[in-house]
KOLTORRO-59244 format. One record per residue (C-alpha): x, y, z; residue in one letter; residue number from 1. Coordinates in Angstrom, 1 decimal. Each point is the difference from the previous one (the first is absolute). Last residue first. Layout:
<rec c1="X" c2="Y" c3="Z" res="A" n="NUM"/>
...
END
This chain:
<rec c1="62.3" c2="-14.9" c3="-41.9" res="W" n="107"/>
<rec c1="-0.3" c2="3.4" c3="1.0" res="K" n="106"/>
<rec c1="-4.0" c2="0.4" c3="0.8" res="L" n="105"/>
<rec c1="0.4" c2="0.3" c3="3.5" res="S" n="104"/>
<rec c1="-3.1" c2="0.7" c3="2.6" res="T" n="103"/>
<rec c1="-1.9" c2="-2.2" c3="-3.3" res="F" n="102"/>
<rec c1="-1.1" c2="-2.9" c3="3.0" res="A" n="101"/>
<rec c1="-2.7" c2="2.7" c3="1.2" res="D" n="100"/>
<rec c1="-1.3" c2="0.5" c3="-3.0" res="P" n="99"/>
<rec c1="-1.8" c2="-3.6" c3="1.1" res="N" n="98"/>
<rec c1="-0.7" c2="-1.6" c3="-4.0" res="L" n="97"/>
<rec c1="2.9" c2="-2.9" c3="0.5" res="T" n="96"/>
<rec c1="2.0" c2="-2.7" c3="-2.0" res="E" n="95"/>
<rec c1="3.1" c2="2.4" c3="1.1" res="R" n="94"/>
<rec c1="1.3" c2="0.1" c3="-3.4" res="Q" n="93"/>
<rec c1="-2.5" c2="-1.0" c3="-2.5" res="R" n="92"/>
<rec c1="-2.5" c2="2.2" c3="1.9" res="F" n="91"/>
<rec c1="2.3" c2="3.0" c3="-0.4" res="L" n="90"/>
<rec c1="0.2" c2="-1.1" c3="-4.0" res="A" n="89"/>
<rec c1="-3.4" c2="-0.5" c3="-0.2" res="I" n="88"/>
<rec c1="-1.1" c2="3.6" c3="2.0" res="V" n="87"/>
<rec c1="2.3" c2="2.4" c3="-1.4" res="I" n="86"/>
<rec c1="-1.5" c2="-1.6" c3="-4.0" res="A" n="85"/>
<rec c1="-3.6" c2="1.1" c3="2.0" res="L" n="84"/>
<rec c1="1.3" c2="3.7" c3="0.9" res="G" n="83"/>
<rec c1="1.6" c2="0.3" c3="-2.9" res="V" n="82"/>
<rec c1="-3.5" c2="-0.7" c3="-2.4" res="A" n="81"/>
<rec c1="-2.3" c2="1.4" c3="2.9" res="A" n="80"/>
<rec c1="1.6" c2="3.4" c3="-0.1" res="E" n="79"/>
<rec c1="0.4" c2="0.2" c3="-3.6" res="A" n="78"/>
<rec c1="-4.1" c2="-0.5" c3="-0.3" res="A" n="77"/>
<rec c1="-0.9" c2="2.1" c3="2.6" res="A" n="76"/>
<rec c1="2.3" c2="2.4" c3="-1.0" res="V" n="75"/>
<rec c1="-1.5" c2="0.5" c3="-3.0" res="T" n="74"/>
<rec c1="-4.0" c2="-0.2" c3="1.3" res="M" n="73"/>
<rec c1="2.0" c2="2.6" c3="1.5" res="V" n="72"/>
<rec c1="0.4" c2="2.0" c3="-2.9" res="F" n="71"/>
<rec c1="-2.8" c2="-0.7" c3="-1.7" res="F" n="70"/>
<rec c1="-2.3" c2="0.8" c3="2.8" res="V" n="69"/>
<rec c1="1.6" c2="3.9" c3="0.0" res="F" n="68"/>
<rec c1="-0.6" c2="0.2" c3="-3.1" res="V" n="67"/>
<rec c1="-3.6" c2="-0.8" c3="1.0" res="Q" n="66"/>
<rec c1="0.2" c2="2.5" c3="2.5" res="G" n="65"/>
<rec c1="0.6" c2="2.6" c3="-2.2" res="G" n="64"/>
<rec c1="-3.1" c2="-0.6" c3="-2.1" res="V" n="63"/>
<rec c1="-2.1" c2="2.6" c3="1.7" res="G" n="62"/>
<rec c1="-0.9" c2="1.6" c3="3.5" res="I" n="61"/>
<rec c1="-3.8" c2="-1.8" c3="0.9" res="S" n="60"/>
<rec c1="0.3" c2="-2.9" c3="-2.0" res="R" n="59"/>
<rec c1="4.7" c2="0.0" c3="0.5" res="S" n="58"/>
<rec c1="-1.0" c2="-0.3" c3="3.6" res="L" n="57"/>
<rec c1="-1.8" c2="-2.9" c3="0.1" res="A" n="56"/>
<rec c1="3.0" c2="-1.5" c3="-2.4" res="V" n="55"/>
<rec c1="2.4" c2="0.6" c3="2.6" res="F" n="54"/>
<rec c1="-2.1" c2="-0.8" c3="2.6" res="A" n="53"/>
<rec c1="0.2" c2="-3.8" c3="-1.3" res="L" n="52"/>
<rec c1="3.3" c2="-0.4" c3="-1.2" res="N" n="51"/>
<rec c1="1.7" c2="0.6" c3="3.5" res="V" n="50"/>
<rec c1="-2.6" c2="-2.7" c3="1.4" res="A" n="49"/>
<rec c1="1.8" c2="-1.6" c3="-2.2" res="N" n="48"/>
<rec c1="3.6" c2="0.9" c3="0.3" res="L" n="47"/>
<rec c1="-1.0" c2="-1.3" c3="3.9" res="M" n="46"/>
<rec c1="-0.9" c2="-3.5" c3="-0.9" res="L" n="45"/>
<rec c1="2.9" c2="-0.2" c3="-2.3" res="E" n="44"/>
<rec c1="2.0" c2="1.0" c3="4.1" res="I" n="43"/>
<rec c1="-2.3" c2="-2.8" c3="1.4" res="S" n="42"/>
<rec c1="0.9" c2="-2.4" c3="-3.4" res="M" n="41"/>
<rec c1="3.2" c2="0.6" c3="0.7" res="L" n="40"/>
<rec c1="0.1" c2="-0.8" c3="3.8" res="M" n="39"/>
<rec c1="-2.1" c2="-3.3" c3="-0.8" res="S" n="38"/>
<rec c1="2.8" c2="-1.1" c3="-1.7" res="I" n="37"/>
<rec c1="2.6" c2="1.3" c3="2.4" res="A" n="36"/>
<rec c1="-1.2" c2="-2.1" c3="2.9" res="N" n="35"/>
<rec c1="-0.6" c2="1.5" c3="3.5" res="R" n="34"/>
<rec c1="-3.0" c2="1.7" c3="-0.5" res="R" n="33"/>
<rec c1="-1.6" c2="3.3" c3="3.3" res="A" n="32"/>
<rec c1="2.1" c2="2.8" c3="-1.8" res="L" n="31"/>
<rec c1="-0.7" c2="-0.8" c3="-4.0" res="F" n="30"/>
<rec c1="-3.6" c2="-1.2" c3="0.7" res="G" n="29"/>
<rec c1="-0.8" c2="2.3" c3="1.5" res="F" n="28"/>
<rec c1="0.9" c2="2.9" c3="-2.2" res="A" n="27"/>
<rec c1="-1.8" c2="-1.6" c3="-2.5" res="G" n="26"/>
<rec c1="-3.5" c2="-0.1" c3="2.5" res="I" n="25"/>
<rec c1="0.9" c2="3.2" c3="0.3" res="S" n="24"/>
<rec c1="0.5" c2="1.1" c3="-3.8" res="F" n="23"/>
<rec c1="-3.1" c2="-1.7" c3="-1.2" res="L" n="22"/>
<rec c1="-1.9" c2="1.1" c3="2.7" res="V" n="21"/>
<rec c1="1.3" c2="3.6" c3="-0.7" res="C" n="20"/>
<rec c1="-0.7" c2="-0.4" c3="-4.0" res="A" n="19"/>
<rec c1="-3.6" c2="-1.1" c3="1.2" res="L" n="18"/>
<rec c1="-0.7" c2="2.8" c3="2.0" res="V" n="17"/>
<rec c1="1.4" c2="1.8" c3="-3.6" res="L" n="16"/>
<rec c1="-2.5" c2="-1.6" c3="-2.4" res="Y" n="15"/>
<rec c1="-3.0" c2="1.1" c3="2.6" res="A" n="14"/>
<rec c1="1.8" c2="3.4" c3="0.4" res="E" n="13"/>
<rec c1="-0.5" c2="0.0" c3="-3.6" res="L" n="12"/>
<rec c1="-3.2" c2="-1.5" c3="-0.4" res="N" n="11"/>
<rec c1="-1.4" c2="2.1" c3="2.3" res="R" n="10"/>
<rec c1="1.5" c2="4.1" c3="-1.8" res="S" n="9"/>
<rec c1="-0.9" c2="-2.0" c3="-3.7" res="I" n="8"/>
<rec c1="-3.5" c2="0.0" c3="1.8" res="G" n="7"/>
<rec c1="-0.6" c2="3.6" c3="0.8" res="D" n="6"/>
<rec c1="1.0" c2="0.9" c3="-2.7" res="L" n="5"/>
<rec c1="-2.0" c2="-1.5" c3="-2.0" res="F" n="4"/>
<rec c1="-3.3" c2="1.6" c3="2.7" res="S" n="3"/>
<rec c1="2.0" c2="3.3" c3="-0.9" res="L" n="2"/>
<rec c1="-0.6" c2="-0.1" c3="-3.4" res="M" n="1"/>
END
């Protein structure tokens, strides 16, 4: 029984390290990129890293993490739809995806 719990702990640690690496890549991509679409993709990567951490922790704690995953997925879908619509509208107006060009959203 002890070796089984040791295997769960080792797997949990590996999943949490992977989630941390994915979140770090997403944060770096958000801060380093100057393209609105790349910034949205980096936000999605960070949200998926959090989902991975929630699911990994729910295996050892309980079902609560999986409930949070559904909420995060709902927010991510809404963010992708609304964010992409805003980016398309801004591109049609300014003909660029550089966030520095969007200093004033008042047209």
